[in-house]
N, C-alpha and C positions, 0 to 999 in steps of 0.2 A: 504493500500500500504506500502511495506517495506520502512524504513527510511534511508536517507543519513545523516550521522553526519559529519559536517564540523568542524575540529579541527585546528584552526589557530589563532595566537595572533594578526594578522593584520586585524583590523576591516574592512578596505576598501576592502581588498581581500575577506573576508568572505561575505560581503554584495554583492559584484559584482558576486561572485560565486553562492551565494544563489539565486539571481535574475535569473541567467542563468539556474540553475537547476530547479527552480520552473516554468520557462517558458517551460521547457521540461517535465512538469507534475510530477516531483518528490517531495516528502515531505522532507523538509530539517530542521535540527536543527543545530544551530551554537553554538560552544563552543570556548571561547577565551583563555582558558588555559586547560592544560591536567587534572589537579586534579579533577575539577568538572565533567568533562566528565567521568573519570574512576569511580567516586563515584555515579553518577546519571544516566548515560546512561544505557539502557537495553543491556548488553553485550552478552546475550544469546538468541538473536532473529535473524531473517533474516534481514540483512541490510548491509550497506557499510559505511566505515569511510574514508573520504578524509582527510589525516593526514599530516600536515605541518612537514617537517623534522627538521627545526630549530625554537625552541621557548624558551623563558626564562623559568626557572624552569625545568620541565621534557621536554626533546626534543622528537621528533617523534619516535626515536629508542627505548627510554625508555618506552614510552607509549605502543608501539607495543609489547615489551618484557613483560610488565605487562599483556596485553591482552592475550598473549599466555599462560602465567602462570595461568591465570584464565579460560583457555579453551574457550575464547570468540568465538562465531560463526559469528561475524561481519567480513566481508572481508575488507582488508586494501589496499587503493591506496595511495601511498605517493605523496605529492606535494612538490616541492622545487624550490626556486629561484636560487639555487646554483647547477651548473652542476657537482655534485659529483658522478661520475660513479661507483667507487668502493663501495661507500655507498649503491647505488641503487642495485648493484649486491648482496651484502650481505643481504639486506632486502628481495629481491625476493627469494633468497635461503632459507630464514626463512619462506617463505610462502606468502609474500605480492603479490598482484595481478599485480601491475604495479607501475611505478615510473614516474610521469609526471612533466615536468618543467613548472613553472609559467612564463608568463600568459598561462593558459591552453587553447589549441585549442579545439573546439567543437568535431571534428571527433575522435581524440584519446580518449577524455574523454568519449564519448558515447560508444565506443568500450570497454574501460576499465570497465565502469559501468555494461555493459551487462555481461561481464565475471565475475565481482565481485559478482553480484547478484546470478549467478549460483554457484559460489564457496561457498558463504554464505549459500545458500539453502542446498547444500551437507553437509556442516559442521553441520547445524542445524538438518538435518535428522540423521546424525551419533550420535549427542548428544541425540536425542530422543531414538534411538536404545539402547544406553548405559544406559539411564535412565530405559528403560524397562528391560534390562539385570540385573540391580541392584536390581530389584524387585524379581528376581528368588532366591529360596532357594539354599543352597549348593548342595543338592541332585538334584534339577532341573537343575542346571548348569552342573553337572556331566552327567546327562542324555542327556542334550542338546548337549554336546560335542560328545557323542556317536552317536546321531541322525545325527549330521552334518558330522561325519565320514562315514556315510552310513550304520551303523549297523541296523539290523532289531530288532523288539521288543524282540524276543526270545533271541538273542545274548546279548542285553542290560540287560535283566533279569538275565542271567547267570553271566555277568561281575559285576553287582551291587548286586548280591545275593538277589534279590527281586522277588516277584511273577509277572507273566506276566500281570495280571490285574493291578497291581501297576504301572508297566511301562506305560500302556495305560493311566491311570489317570494322572500320572506325565507329560506324553507327551502332553496330551490335555491342561494341565495347562501351559506348556512351550509355546505352540502355541498361547494360549490366551494372556499370559503376554507379549510375544514378538510381538503381533499383526501381526502374520504371518498366512496367509490363505492357505499356501501350504508348502511342504517340500522345494521346490525350493526357496520360499520367505524367509524361515528361514535360509537356507544355505547362501543366498545372504546377509542377514543382518549380519550374523556372519563374513563372509569374508570381507564385506565392511568396517566393523569397527575393523577388526583383533581381534575378540573375540575368534575365533577358535584356 
């Protein structure tokens, strides 16, 4: 089951929140400061971070900025005891899923978590596609861009100045490396991750 990471310096809050989340059948890991979380948590998996906005050392905004720099696939829900609406708006524009005030009510938390797991799964899928794309050679990337544009093999052979049979071989390798079972699947992967 995907993990929920609870990052909050208030031990009483994390214990209460952990108890609530585990009673809802979630797996929870608590972090009482930002630095160990950023160094030790698996930032490139499917999961959710419930992130306190105000903490000593790195605050929630700094943690989220670091996660974005590292292209983390964990979705973020901010928690705050302070009703700072402009701060919330800024973080949501940056891609945070939600901004909940403490003490957190069960209904909005449940809704935010459902959305956050979907967001994280999409981010993780895009990361996997990018990893596959990174395996392509420069020639395969060039060919893939022509395939995605809708060119047929003969047209690709002319543009790349290679034999038709070479196009077929490269095209098969592209499909295999990108884990695409059809042209539609390949096109979808390229546009979903803006590789095209």
